[in-house]
C-alpha positions as CSV (number, residue, x, y, z in Angstrom):
1,M,2.1,-21.2,-20.3
2,N,4.2,-19.8,-17.4
3,A,6.2,-22.3,-15.4
4,F,5.3,-21.9,-11.7
5,S,6.7,-23.7,-8.7
6,R,4.4,-26.0,-6.9
7,R,4.7,-25.3,-3.2
8,G,2.4,-27.7,-1.4
9,A,-0.8,-26.0,-0.2
10,C,-0.1,-22.6,-1.7
11,P,-2.8,-22.2,-4.4
12,A,-0.6,-20.9,-7.2
13,L,-2.0,-20.4,-10.7
14,S,-0.6,-23.8,-11.8
15,A,-1.6,-25.6,-8.6
16,P,-5.2,-24.6,-7.6
17,M,-6.4,-25.5,-4.1
18,Q,-9.6,-27.3,-3.5
19,T,-12.2,-25.3,-1.4
20,G,-15.8,-25.7,-0.6
21,D,-16.9,-23.9,-3.7
22,G,-14.5,-25.5,-6.2
23,L,-10.8,-24.7,-7.0
24,L,-9.2,-21.5,-5.9
25,V,-6.1,-19.8,-7.4
26,R,-4.1,-16.9,-5.8
27,L,-1.8,-14.7,-7.8
28,N,0.5,-11.7,-7.3
29,P,1.8,-9.8,-10.4
30,V,5.5,-9.7,-10.7
31,A,5.3,-6.1,-11.7
32,G,3.6,-5.3,-8.4
33,G,0.4,-4.0,-10.0
34,L,-1.9,-4.3,-13.0
35,S,-3.0,-2.0,-15.7
36,P,-6.7,-1.2,-15.5
37,K,-7.3,-3.0,-18.8
38,S,-5.5,-6.1,-17.5
39,L,-7.6,-6.1,-14.3
40,I,-10.8,-5.8,-16.4
41,G,-9.6,-8.7,-18.6
42,L,-8.8,-10.8,-15.5
43,C,-12.3,-10.1,-14.1
44,E,-13.9,-11.1,-17.4
45,S,-11.8,-14.4,-17.3
46,A,-13.1,-15.0,-13.7
47,L,-16.6,-14.6,-15.0
48,R,-16.1,-17.1,-17.8
49,H,-14.2,-19.8,-15.8
50,G,-15.0,-19.3,-12.1
51,N,-17.9,-18.2,-10.0
52,G,-17.3,-14.5,-10.8
53,I,-16.2,-13.6,-7.3
54,M,-12.9,-11.6,-7.0
55,E,-11.1,-11.5,-3.7
56,V,-8.2,-9.5,-2.2
57,T,-6.6,-11.3,0.8
58,A,-5.4,-10.0,4.1
59,R,-1.8,-10.0,2.6
60,G,-2.8,-8.3,-0.6
61,S,-3.1,-11.3,-3.0
62,L,-5.8,-11.6,-5.7
63,Q,-7.9,-14.7,-5.6
64,I,-10.3,-16.3,-8.1
65,R,-12.8,-18.9,-6.8
66,G,-15.2,-21.5,-8.1
67,L,-12.9,-23.0,-10.8
68,T,-12.8,-26.6,-12.1
69,A,-9.7,-28.4,-13.2
70,A,-10.5,-27.7,-16.8
71,S,-11.5,-24.0,-16.3
72,A,-8.4,-23.4,-14.1
73,R,-6.2,-24.3,-17.1
74,L,-8.2,-22.0,-19.4
75,L,-7.9,-19.2,-16.8
76,A,-4.1,-19.7,-16.6
77,A,-3.9,-19.5,-20.4
78,E,-5.9,-16.3,-20.5
79,V,-3.7,-14.8,-17.7
80,D,-0.7,-15.5,-20.0
81,A,-2.5,-14.0,-23.0
82,L,-3.1,-10.8,-21.0
83,G,0.6,-10.5,-20.4
84,I,0.3,-10.8,-16.6
85,E,3.4,-12.4,-15.2
86,V,2.7,-14.0,-11.9
87,R,5.1,-14.3,-9.0
88,S,6.1,-17.8,-7.9
89,G,8.5,-19.3,-5.3
90,V,9.1,-18.2,-1.8
91,P,7.1,-15.0,-1.2
92,V,9.3,-11.9,-0.8
93,E,6.8,-9.2,-0.1
94,I,7.0,-5.5,-0.4
95,G,4.5,-2.7,0.4
96,P,1.9,-1.6,-2.2
97,L,3.5,1.9,-2.5
98,A,7.1,0.5,-2.8
99,G,9.3,2.7,-5.0
100,I,6.7,5.5,-5.4
101,D,6.1,6.7,-1.9
102,P,7.9,10.0,-1.2
103,Q,7.8,9.2,2.6
104,E,9.5,5.7,2.4
105,I,12.9,5.5,4.1
106,A,14.3,3.4,1.2
107,D,13.0,1.8,-2.0
108,P,12.7,-1.9,-1.0
109,L,12.5,-3.2,-4.6
110,P,16.2,-3.7,-5.3
111,L,16.8,-5.6,-2.0
112,A,13.7,-7.7,-2.5
113,E,14.8,-8.7,-6.0
114,R,18.3,-9.6,-4.7
115,V,16.8,-11.7,-1.9
116,R,14.5,-13.5,-4.4
117,M,17.5,-14.3,-6.7
118,A,19.6,-15.5,-3.8
119,I,16.8,-17.9,-2.7
120,E,16.5,-19.3,-6.1
121,E,20.3,-19.7,-6.5
122,A,20.5,-21.5,-3.2
123,G,17.8,-24.0,-4.4
124,L,15.5,-23.3,-1.4
125,T,12.2,-22.9,-3.1
126,Q,11.3,-26.6,-3.2
127,R,12.8,-27.3,0.2
128,L,10.7,-24.7,2.2
129,G,7.0,-25.1,3.1
130,P,4.4,-23.0,1.3
131,K,3.8,-20.7,4.3
132,V,7.4,-19.5,4.7
133,S,7.7,-15.8,3.7
134,V,10.0,-12.8,3.7
135,I,9.0,-9.2,4.0
136,V,11.2,-6.3,2.8
137,D,9.6,-3.1,4.2
138,G,10.9,0.3,3.1
139,G,8.6,2.2,5.5
140,G,6.5,5.1,4.4
141,Q,2.7,5.6,4.4
142,L,1.8,2.0,4.2
143,A,4.3,0.0,6.3
144,M,3.9,-3.7,6.7
145,D,4.0,-4.0,10.4
146,E,0.7,-5.9,10.7
147,L,1.9,-8.9,8.6
148,M,3.7,-11.9,10.0
149,A,6.8,-13.2,8.3
150,D,9.6,-15.7,8.9
151,V,12.2,-13.0,8.1
152,R,11.5,-9.3,7.9
153,L,13.9,-6.7,6.7
154,A,12.9,-3.1,7.6
155,A,14.6,0.0,6.4
156,V,16.0,2.3,9.2
157,Q,17.7,5.6,8.9
158,A,21.2,5.5,10.5
159,T,24.0,7.9,10.8
160,A,25.9,6.0,8.1
161,G,22.9,6.0,5.8
162,V,20.1,3.5,5.3
163,Q,20.5,0.2,7.1
164,W,18.1,-2.8,7.3
165,S,16.9,-4.3,10.6
166,V,16.7,-8.1,10.4
167,S,14.1,-9.8,12.6
168,V,12.4,-13.2,12.6
169,A,9.2,-15.0,13.6
170,G,6.6,-12.3,14.0
171,D,5.0,-9.1,12.8
172,G,6.5,-5.6,13.2
173,R,5.7,-5.6,16.9
174,T,6.5,-9.2,18.0
175,A,9.4,-10.2,15.7
176,K,12.8,-11.0,17.4
177,L,15.4,-8.5,16.2
178,L,18.7,-10.1,15.2
179,A,20.8,-7.2,13.7
180,T,20.8,-3.9,11.9
181,V,23.1,-4.2,8.8
182,D,23.7,-3.1,5.3
183,A,21.7,-4.5,2.4
184,D,24.2,-7.2,1.3
185,T,24.4,-8.6,4.8
186,A,20.7,-8.5,5.3
187,R,20.3,-10.6,2.2
188,D,22.9,-13.1,3.4
189,I,21.3,-13.4,6.9
190,T,17.9,-14.0,5.2
191,V,19.2,-16.8,3.0
192,A,21.1,-18.4,6.0
193,A,17.9,-18.3,8.1
194,L,15.9,-20.0,5.3
195,R,18.6,-22.7,5.0
196,M,18.2,-23.4,8.7
197,I,14.4,-23.7,8.3
198,A,14.9,-26.0,5.3
199,E,17.1,-28.3,7.4
200,K,14.2,-28.8,9.8
201,G,11.7,-29.8,7.1
202,R,8.8,-28.3,5.1
203,E,6.7,-27.7,8.2
204,A,9.3,-25.6,9.9
205,H,9.4,-21.8,10.4
206,T,11.9,-19.4,12.0
207,R,10.0,-19.8,15.3
208,D,11.4,-23.4,15.4
209,L,15.1,-22.2,15.3
210,S,17.1,-22.7,18.4
211,R,18.7,-20.0,20.5
212,R,22.1,-21.1,19.2
213,Q,21.0,-20.8,15.6
214,L,19.5,-17.4,16.1
215,G,22.7,-16.3,17.9
216,S,24.7,-17.4,14.9
217,L,22.5,-15.4,12.6
218,A,22.7,-12.3,14.9
219,S,26.5,-12.5,14.8
220,W,26.8,-12.9,11.0
221,H,27.5,-9.2,10.4
222,S,30.4,-9.1,12.8
223,V,32.4,-11.8,11.1
224,T,35.5,-10.6,9.1
225,P,36.3,-11.3,6.4
226,P,32.8,-11.8,4.9
227,S,33.8,-15.2,3.5
228,V,34.4,-16.6,7.0
229,L,31.1,-17.8,8.6
230,P,30.3,-17.7,12.3
231,D,30.7,-21.0,14.3
232,I,27.5,-22.9,13.6
233,S,29.0,-26.3,13.1
234,P,26.7,-29.0,14.5
235,A,26.9,-30.1,18.1
236,R,26.2,-33.6,19.3
237,G,22.8,-34.7,18.0
238,E,22.4,-31.9,15.5
239,I,21.2,-32.2,11.9
240,G,23.9,-32.1,9.3
241,N,24.3,-31.5,5.6
242,S,23.0,-28.2,4.3
243,A,22.2,-28.5,0.6
244,G,21.9,-25.9,-2.0
245,G,25.2,-25.3,-3.7
246,S,25.6,-21.6,-3.1
247,A,28.5,-19.6,-2.0
248,L,26.3,-18.5,0.9
249,A,25.9,-22.0,2.2
250,P,27.0,-22.3,5.9
251,P,28.4,-25.5,7.4
252,A,25.9,-28.1,8.6
253,I,23.3,-26.3,10.7
254,G,21.1,-27.8,13.3
255,E,19.7,-27.9,16.8
256,S,20.9,-30.0,19.7
257,R,18.4,-32.1,21.5
258,D,18.7,-30.2,24.7
259,E,18.3,-26.7,23.2
260,R,15.0,-25.0,23.6
261,A,13.4,-23.8,20.3
262,I,11.6,-20.5,20.0
263,S,8.0,-20.9,21.2
264,P,5.4,-21.0,18.5
265,L,3.6,-17.7,18.0
266,A,-0.1,-17.4,18.7
267,G,-2.3,-17.2,15.7
268,E,-0.2,-19.0,13.2
269,M,-2.0,-19.5,10.0
270,S,-3.5,-22.9,9.2
271,G,-2.5,-24.8,6.1
272,R,-5.8,-23.8,4.4
273,T,-5.2,-20.0,4.4
274,E,-2.7,-17.5,3.2
275,G,0.6,-18.0,5.1
276,G,1.3,-15.8,8.0
277,A,-1.6,-13.4,7.6
278,Q,-2.8,-11.9,10.9
279,E,-6.1,-9.9,11.0
280,R,-4.6,-7.0,12.9
281,Q,-5.5,-3.4,11.9
282,P,-2.6,-2.1,9.8
283,S,-0.4,0.8,11.1
284,K,-2.3,2.9,8.6
285,S,-5.3,1.7,6.7
286,P,-4.8,1.3,3.0
287,I,-8.3,2.8,2.4
288,G,-8.0,6.6,1.7
289,I,-6.0,9.1,-0.3
290,F,-2.2,9.0,-0.4
291,D,0.0,11.8,-1.7
292,L,2.6,10.5,-4.2
293,A,4.1,14.0,-4.8
294,I,3.0,14.5,-8.4
295,T,-0.1,12.3,-8.4
296,H,-2.2,10.6,-5.8
297,A,-3.2,7.0,-5.0
298,L,-6.7,6.1,-3.8
299,G,-7.2,3.1,-1.6
300,I,-10.6,1.3,-1.9
301,G,-11.5,-1.8,0.1
302,L,-13.5,-4.8,-0.8
303,P,-16.1,-5.6,1.8
304,F,-14.9,-8.7,3.6
305,G,-12.3,-9.0,0.9
306,S,-14.8,-10.0,-1.8
307,M,-16.7,-8.4,-4.7
308,P,-18.5,-9.6,-7.8
309,A,-16.3,-9.3,-10.8
310,E,-19.0,-7.2,-12.6
311,K,-18.7,-4.5,-9.9
312,L,-15.0,-4.5,-10.0
313,I,-15.1,-4.1,-13.8
314,E,-17.4,-1.1,-13.5
315,L,-15.2,0.5,-10.9
316,T,-12.1,-0.1,-13.0
317,R,-13.7,1.4,-16.1
318,Q,-14.6,4.5,-14.1
319,A,-11.0,4.7,-12.8
320,L,-9.8,4.7,-16.3
321,V,-12.0,7.7,-17.1
322,F,-10.6,9.5,-14.1
323,G,-7.0,8.8,-15.3
324,A,-5.9,5.8,-13.2
325,T,-2.7,4.3,-14.7
326,E,-2.1,1.3,-12.4
327,I,-3.9,-0.7,-9.7
328,R,-1.9,-2.3,-6.9
329,L,-3.0,-4.9,-4.4
330,A,-2.7,-3.9,-0.7
331,S,-2.8,-5.9,2.5
332,G,-6.0,-5.2,4.4
333,R,-8.1,-6.4,1.5
334,A,-7.8,-3.3,-0.6
335,L,-6.9,-2.0,-4.1
336,L,-4.8,1.2,-4.7
337,F,-5.6,3.2,-7.8
338,L,-2.6,5.1,-8.9
339,G,-2.1,8.2,-11.2
340,L,-5.1,10.1,-10.0
341,S,-5.4,13.9,-9.7
342,P,-6.6,15.5,-6.4
343,S,-10.0,16.2,-7.9
344,A,-10.3,12.6,-9.3
345,C,-9.9,10.9,-5.9
346,P,-13.2,12.0,-4.3
347,A,-15.1,11.5,-7.6
348,L,-13.8,7.9,-7.8
349,Q,-14.5,7.4,-4.1
350,A,-18.1,8.4,-4.6
351,S,-18.5,5.9,-7.5
352,A,-16.9,3.1,-5.4
353,A,-19.3,3.8,-2.5
354,T,-22.3,3.6,-4.9
355,L,-21.1,0.2,-6.0
356,G,-20.8,-1.0,-2.5
357,F,-17.0,-0.8,-2.0
358,V,-15.4,0.3,1.3
359,T,-14.3,3.9,1.0
360,S,-13.6,4.9,4.6
361,A,-11.1,3.4,7.0
362,T,-13.7,3.6,9.8
363,D,-16.3,1.6,7.9
364,P,-17.4,-1.2,10.4
365,R,-17.0,-3.8,7.6
366,T,-13.3,-3.5,7.9
367,R,-13.6,-4.9,11.4
368,I,-15.3,-8.1,10.3
369,A,-13.5,-11.2,8.8
370,A,-16.1,-13.3,6.9
371,C,-15.5,-16.3,4.6
372,P,-17.9,-16.9,1.7
373,G,-20.2,-19.1,3.7
374,T,-23.5,-20.3,2.2
375,P,-24.6,-20.4,-0.5
376,A,-21.2,-19.8,-2.1
377,C,-19.3,-22.5,-0.3
378,S,-20.6,-26.1,0.2
379,S,-18.7,-26.4,3.5
380,G,-20.5,-23.4,5.0
381,R,-23.4,-23.8,7.4
382,I,-24.4,-20.2,7.8
383,A,-24.8,-17.2,5.4
384,T,-21.7,-15.4,6.7
385,R,-21.7,-12.4,4.4
386,A,-25.4,-11.6,5.0
387,I,-24.9,-11.9,8.7
388,A,-21.8,-9.6,8.5
389,E,-23.7,-6.9,6.5
390,T,-26.5,-6.9,9.1
391,I,-24.1,-6.6,12.0
392,A,-22.2,-3.9,10.3
393,K,-25.4,-1.9,9.9
394,E,-27.1,-2.6,13.2
395,S,-24.2,-3.0,15.6
396,A,-21.5,-0.7,14.1
397,D,-20.6,0.9,17.5
398,L,-19.4,-2.6,18.7
399,L,-16.9,-2.8,15.9
400,D,-14.3,-0.3,17.1
401,A,-10.5,-0.6,16.4
402,S,-10.0,-2.8,19.4
403,L,-11.5,-6.0,17.9
404,T,-12.2,-8.0,14.9
405,L,-15.4,-10.0,14.6
406,H,-14.8,-13.3,12.8
407,I,-17.8,-15.0,11.1
408,S,-16.9,-18.5,9.8
409,G,-19.2,-20.8,7.8
410,C,-17.6,-23.8,9.3
411,A,-14.9,-24.8,11.8
412,K,-12.0,-24.5,9.3
413,G,-11.8,-20.7,10.0
414,C,-10.4,-19.8,6.6
415,A,-11.0,-16.1,6.9
416,H,-9.3,-15.7,10.2
417,P,-7.4,-18.7,11.7
418,G,-6.2,-16.7,14.7
419,S,-8.1,-16.1,18.0
420,T,-10.6,-13.2,18.2
421,V,-12.7,-11.8,21.1
422,L,-15.9,-12.9,19.3
423,T,-16.3,-15.6,16.6
424,L,-19.5,-16.8,15.0
425,V,-19.1,-20.3,13.6
426,G,-21.6,-22.4,11.7
427,D,-22.2,-26.1,12.4
428,E,-25.1,-28.6,12.5
429,K,-26.5,-26.8,15.6
430,G,-26.7,-23.3,14.0
431,A,-24.5,-20.3,14.6
432,G,-22.2,-20.9,17.6
433,L,-20.6,-18.1,19.6
434,V,-16.9,-18.6,20.5
435,V,-15.4,-16.1,23.0
436,D,-11.7,-15.5,23.0
437,G,-11.0,-18.4,20.6
438,T,-10.9,-19.6,17.0
439,A,-13.6,-21.2,14.8
440,K,-12.2,-24.6,15.9
441,A,-13.1,-24.0,19.6
442,L,-16.2,-25.2,21.3
443,P,-18.9,-22.6,21.1
444,A,-20.3,-21.2,24.4
445,G,-23.8,-20.7,23.0
446,Y,-25.9,-21.2,19.9
447,R,-28.8,-19.6,18.1
448,P,-30.2,-20.2,14.6
449,G,-28.0,-19.1,11.8
450,Y,-30.6,-16.8,10.2
451,D,-30.9,-15.0,13.6
452,A,-27.2,-14.7,14.5
453,A,-27.0,-11.0,13.9
454,R,-29.8,-10.4,16.5
455,G,-27.7,-12.2,19.1
456,V,-24.8,-10.0,18.4
457,A,-27.1,-7.0,18.6
458,G,-27.9,-8.1,22.1
459,I,-24.2,-8.1,23.0
460,A,-23.8,-4.7,21.4
461,E,-26.6,-3.3,23.5
462,A,-25.0,-4.6,26.7
463,V,-21.8,-2.9,25.7
464,R,-23.6,0.4,25.2
465,E,-25.1,0.2,28.6
466,Q,-22.1,-1.1,30.6
467,R,-19.1,0.4,28.9
468,H,-17.0,2.6,31.1
469,P,-15.8,6.1,29.8
470,G,-12.8,5.6,27.5
471,E,-13.1,1.8,27.6
472,T,-12.7,-0.1,24.3
473,A,-15.3,-2.6,23.1
474,A,-12.8,-5.4,23.5
475,A,-12.0,-4.5,27.1
476,C,-15.7,-4.2,27.9
477,L,-16.4,-7.7,26.4
478,T,-13.6,-9.2,28.4
479,R,-15.0,-7.7,31.6
480,L,-18.5,-9.0,30.8
481,G,-17.0,-12.5,30.5
482,A,-17.5,-15.5,28.3
483,A,-20.5,-16.8,30.3
484,G,-22.3,-13.5,30.3
485,L,-21.7,-12.9,26.6
486,A,-23.0,-16.4,25.8
487,E,-26.2,-15.7,27.8
488,L,-26.7,-12.3,26.0
489,Y,-26.2,-14.0,22.6
490,R,-28.7,-16.8,23.4
491,R,-31.5,-14.9,25.0
492,N,-32.0,-11.9,22.7
């Protein structure tokens, strides 16, 4: 059996996580994708050992649910037998078209592998929390701007050739830029930043680093010769002793008591969900057809990130008939089928639509984050997916690109830990409506869970009537106000 690192709450294949519907495992193939036959085999294994539900997460990981301690071991053995090598350790993530996208600025694969090796050599995997992550983004048709990361390396075209911007604590829009450097220096700054996080403990992230520490990272590239490190020796009251035993190890790194740390970012993931995922609409949806020069890739979404294994098996078999050679996981809860001809793409799209998959980037289901809910999850108090399907059909015009509707079976908010304009959450009173908050917030109004979609329909009707020309749905909802929305939800 493969040896995997146990990293706290991260539900790796060797360390399943307890959920309301049994144990859950999350896996990412080392190769970046799966052959169609391997995906079919994995689905068949999920049917034998789990509840037969396959999920693709917001960050593009594959999840299998409903396992027991015994069946999880059997699943892991079958994953090995299928020859699927699963990534472990600190996540160093790349885009789903990495290395094959003719529009990417640089292939991120070599740098990502060097970063992974440097992290292992520095002994950081066990010292960092399970939600610490690194992104290496080569750009192109499916950039990774929507994903949060502790350290993000993004390829940029410079006069001297390709360089890598290094930023921390955010997504492509909010992360703090430290420097733009060559690949070797980008790797070294990344490892130095992770060392600093490790010094602060397993709950720490780059948002917790002090201004002084960030300044030392930003000046790393200006130090000559490379073996000489910037002055980051501890001041009075700072933490000492950096461990790891690598040539990259800086002197003792820490933060003085009177230095202000970077403020925590809004919407940080809870410990029960996939680290750093934010439910923002990607720069470009992974759902659609992508030109790979010689062949094409077709992106197909899973409604609410979930699909019965039988339907995924059927889709994959049809993809084989149409010539698909590989299937990659994509952020935004989608699968990319590679190796298709121009004529095969619309044919496979039609098959996927018939099976209930999401085949259009404008499908209103892409604007809803919904956990399994009842009856799939014992923690759920409302039938989240049924409510979501009804809202997507009856109130589609409410779900424009300005907002995400979160429907949570309970207050844990597993599907979307961050704040949203509208959240429906199940509890002992029924389906509560939270305005501009998370599933953990106090609902502004309630109605029976079976009737929640009708309450949202009342809100959608008000938006149709009162929306100003050119106004987004989110802006209109904000203008209507929390009290007004709660009243609309309750009375309809």
